N, C-alpha and C positions, 0 to 999 in steps of 0.2 A: 270784447267778448267773441266767443265762438259763434260765427254765423254761417248758416247755409240758406241760399236764397234760389227758389226754383223759378223758371220762367219758360215761356214758350207754350204753355197750354192753351187750349181753346176749343172751337167746334170745328170738327172736320167731318167730311161725308166719309160713309164706308169706303174702303179701297184707298183712301188718301193716307197722307203722311204728315207727322209732326216731329219736330226735333226738341227736346226738352233740355235745358241748361240748368246747371247748378253752380252758382257762384259762391266760393268759400273763402273764409276769412277767419283770423284769430287763432289758427292752428297750423302747424306744419303737414297739410293734408296730404302732401305726397309720401308721407311715411306710413299711411294707413290705406287699407282698403276702403272702398266707397261701394253705395248700393241704391238701388231703386226699389220701392215698395209701391204698391197701390192699394186703395180701399174704395169700393164700390158702397152704395147705400145699403144698409141692411146687412153687409157681409163683413167677415173679418179682413184685416189687412194681411195682404199677401206679398210674397217675394216676387221680384220680377227679374232682377239682373244683378250681378256683382262684378266687380273688377278689383285685382290686387293692386298693390301699392305702387308697382311700376307699370301696370297695364298689361303685363305678360300673361295673366291668365284672367279667363273670365267664366261666367256660368250663367245660364238663363232657365227660367221657369219653362216648362214643357210647352205651356201654352202661349209663349211668346218667341220661343226659339225659331230661328229663321226669318223673323219678321222684325225683331227688334235688335238694336246693337248698341252695347254700352261702350264708351270710350272716355278717356281723360286726357286732359292737357295741362300737366302739372305745373308747366311754366306759367299759366293763366290761372292756376287755381280752380280749373273748372271742370266739371264733369258733364258728359252729355248723354242722352239716350235718344238715338234715332228710332223712330217707330214708323214702320212701314205696313202696308195692306191692313189697316186698322179696321176693326170690326165693333159693332156696338157692344160686345162683350168686353171690349178694352175700355169703355167709359168707367172712370174712377178719378178720385184725387190721387195723383202721383207724388210721392215724397222722396227726396233726395236724403241720404244718411251717410254718415262716417263711422266706420267700424273701429272697434276698440283695438283691432290688429291689423297685421299686413295682409293676411291671407283672405281669400274670398270667404264670404259668410252669407248663409242663407237665411238666419233667423234675425228678427227683429231685436232680439235680446242681445245680439252680438254688435249692436250698433251704439254707440255713445252720444252721438249728436244727430239731430234732425231738422230738416227745413220744415217750412210752414205748409207745404204743398201747393200743387197746381192743378187746376181742373182740367180734364181732358173729356170732351164728350164727342161720342162718335155717332152721328144720327144723320139721316137724309133730310 
């Protein structure tokens, strides 16, 4: 079956960094765009970042641009989210997702498969 498994979440102090990983299987993920979303308690799920099928194009939410970097290693079937300069506003469950198409996608409805999520908590 298609699987996406996030890892790398945890507790980090403000200003710190984390790298999230998304291990994929069961689909030719290299043919599709990938994305990261997050959802904080009491808030709607929001777009974080997306990367095209070859990694040639990416796009970020304004709230994370300049701090987060999405990348992919297709040979490893893995997608990453490097998060730097973290703030408490970044606290959320982070979800990896595989899109239905090849181009970058900003909306949850554009994604066909989702991981289970990994918790990121930014606090002193």
